[in-house]
C-alpha positions as CSV (number, residue, x, y, z in Angstrom):
1,X,-25.1,9.9,13.6
2,X,-25.8,7.2,16.1
3,X,-23.6,4.9,18.1
4,X,-24.3,1.1,18.2
5,X,-22.3,-1.9,19.5
6,X,-20.8,-3.6,16.6
7,X,-17.5,-5.5,15.7
8,X,-14.9,-3.4,13.8
9,X,-14.4,-5.1,10.4
10,X,-11.2,-4.4,8.6
11,X,-11.4,-4.6,4.6
12,X,-8.9,-7.3,4.7
13,X,-10.7,-9.8,6.9
14,X,-12.5,-12.9,5.5
15,X,-15.7,-11.6,7.4
16,X,-15.7,-8.3,5.3
17,X,-15.0,-10.0,2.0
18,X,-17.6,-12.7,2.4
19,X,-20.0,-10.5,4.3
20,X,-20.3,-13.3,6.9
21,X,-21.5,-13.1,10.5
22,X,-18.8,-13.5,13.2
23,X,-18.7,-16.7,15.3
24,X,-20.4,-16.2,18.9
25,X,-17.1,-16.3,20.6
26,X,-15.9,-13.2,18.4
27,X,-19.1,-11.3,19.1
28,X,-18.0,-11.1,22.9
29,X,-15.1,-8.9,21.9
30,X,-17.5,-6.4,20.3
31,X,-16.5,-2.5,20.4
32,X,-18.4,0.6,20.2
33,X,-18.0,2.2,16.6
34,X,-19.6,5.5,15.4
35,X,-21.9,4.8,12.3
36,X,-24.2,6.5,10.0
37,X,-27.0,5.2,8.0
38,X,-26.5,5.0,4.2
39,X,-28.4,3.8,1.1
40,X,-30.7,0.8,1.6
41,X,-30.4,1.4,5.5
42,X,-27.1,-0.3,5.6
43,X,-24.8,0.4,8.5
44,X,-21.3,1.7,7.6
45,X,-18.5,2.8,10.1
46,X,-18.1,6.4,9.5
47,X,-14.3,5.9,9.7
48,X,-14.3,4.3,6.2
49,X,-16.7,6.6,4.5
50,X,-15.6,9.4,2.2
51,X,-15.1,12.6,4.0
52,X,-17.5,14.6,1.9
53,X,-20.6,15.0,4.0
54,X,-23.1,14.1,1.3
55,X,-21.2,11.0,0.2
56,X,-21.9,7.6,1.4
57,X,-19.3,5.6,-0.5
58,X,-16.2,3.9,1.0
59,X,-12.9,5.9,1.2
60,X,-10.1,4.4,-0.7
61,X,-7.2,6.7,0.2
62,X,-6.8,10.3,1.7
63,X,-10.2,9.9,3.2
64,X,-11.9,10.1,-0.1
65,X,-13.8,7.7,-2.4
66,X,-12.6,7.2,-6.1
67,X,-15.3,9.7,-7.5
68,X,-14.1,12.3,-5.1
69,X,-10.2,12.0,-5.6
70,X,-9.2,8.9,-3.7
71,X,-7.3,6.2,-5.2
72,X,-4.3,6.4,-7.6
73,X,-4.0,9.1,-10.2
74,X,-2.7,9.1,-13.6
75,X,1.2,9.8,-13.5
76,X,1.0,12.1,-16.6
77,X,1.4,15.7,-15.5
78,X,-1.8,17.7,-15.5
79,X,-4.1,14.5,-15.7
80,X,-6.5,14.0,-12.9
81,X,-8.1,10.8,-14.2
82,X,-7.8,7.7,-12.0
83,X,-4.9,5.2,-13.0
84,X,-6.0,1.9,-14.4
85,X,-2.8,0.0,-15.2
86,X,0.9,1.0,-15.3
87,X,0.0,4.2,-13.3
88,X,-1.9,5.6,-16.3
89,X,-5.3,6.3,-17.1
90,X,-7.1,4.8,-20.2
91,X,-6.5,8.0,-22.2
92,X,-2.7,7.8,-21.7
93,X,-2.3,4.1,-22.3
94,X,-3.2,2.4,-19.0
95,X,-5.1,-0.3,-20.7
96,X,-4.2,-3.3,-22.7
97,X,-5.4,-4.0,-26.3
98,X,-7.3,-7.1,-27.4
99,X,-5.0,-10.1,-28.4
100,X,-7.1,-10.6,-31.7
101,X,-5.2,-9.4,-34.9
102,X,-6.5,-6.1,-36.2
103,X,-8.6,-5.4,-33.2
104,X,-7.8,-2.2,-31.1
105,X,-10.5,-2.4,-28.6
106,X,-9.5,-2.5,-24.8
107,X,-9.2,-5.8,-23.5
108,X,-11.8,-6.9,-20.8
109,X,-10.4,-10.1,-19.4
110,X,-7.9,-12.8,-20.5
111,X,-6.5,-10.3,-23.0
112,X,-9.6,-10.2,-25.0
113,X,-12.3,-7.5,-25.6
114,X,-16.1,-8.2,-25.2
115,X,-16.3,-9.0,-29.0
116,X,-13.6,-11.7,-28.8
117,X,-14.6,-13.5,-25.8
118,X,-13.1,-11.4,-22.8
119,X,-16.3,-12.1,-20.7
120,X,-17.9,-15.3,-19.5
121,X,-20.9,-16.6,-21.5
122,X,-24.3,-17.8,-19.9
123,X,-24.0,-21.4,-18.9
124,X,-27.4,-22.2,-20.7
125,X,-26.2,-24.3,-23.7
126,X,-28.4,-22.5,-26.3
127,X,-27.6,-19.0,-25.0
128,X,-24.7,-16.7,-26.2
129,X,-25.3,-13.7,-24.0
130,X,-22.9,-12.4,-21.5
131,X,-23.0,-14.0,-18.1
132,X,-23.5,-11.8,-14.9
133,X,-24.1,-13.1,-11.4
134,X,-24.2,-16.9,-10.9
135,X,-22.7,-17.4,-14.5
136,X,-26.0,-16.7,-16.0
137,X,-27.3,-13.8,-18.2
138,X,-30.2,-11.6,-17.3
139,X,-32.7,-13.6,-19.2
140,X,-31.8,-16.8,-17.3
141,X,-31.6,-15.6,-13.7
142,X,-28.3,-13.7,-13.6
143,X,-28.1,-10.1,-12.0
144,X,-30.4,-8.6,-9.5
145,X,-34.1,-8.5,-9.5
146,X,-36.4,-5.6,-8.5
147,X,-37.3,-5.7,-4.7
148,X,-40.9,-5.0,-5.4
149,X,-42.9,-8.2,-4.6
150,X,-44.1,-9.7,-8.0
151,X,-41.7,-7.8,-10.3
152,X,-39.2,-9.7,-12.1
153,X,-37.5,-7.0,-13.9
154,X,-33.6,-6.3,-13.6
155,X,-32.5,-3.9,-11.1
156,X,-29.5,-1.8,-10.3
157,X,-27.8,-1.3,-7.1
158,X,-27.5,2.5,-7.7
159,X,-31.3,2.6,-8.1
160,X,-31.9,1.0,-4.6
161,X,-32.4,-2.5,-6.1
162,X,-35.4,-1.3,-7.9
163,X,-36.2,-1.6,-11.5
164,X,-36.6,1.5,-13.8
165,X,-40.3,1.4,-13.5
166,X,-40.3,1.3,-9.7
167,X,-37.6,3.8,-9.3
168,X,-39.7,6.4,-10.8
169,X,-42.6,5.8,-8.4
């Protein structure tokens, strides 16, 4: 644990949402905040982290992240799953069903499941794959790429922005 000079950032501020730097006049009002280093050497104020010592995720409620019991829980007695919609987990009906006739899959977006167009499609005219970041699929540049120089494989944040090949090294 170290102490550095940094502006306190609330989750509801535009700077936090956009991950944008503060204007110089706001930087003059900097406060001392206790922080600890987390994945990818990012600085996160300790007041917003899950209270489990080994966890570096943001606390949602009761000082805990979703994985460790934070957030809303299903209102069915005895169920400890997280609530999705209507105060219920997916098992107890906390999701909506696809609008397509005779389809009983859970809807993803706009009332439709993945199979029936509940996701955005890649903007490349000849491509019918699902869009990720920048409205493009993996093949056309959407999503994250491996941080290793020269590697063009897809990478996941949970792997430290490394592909499966370089994660194992």
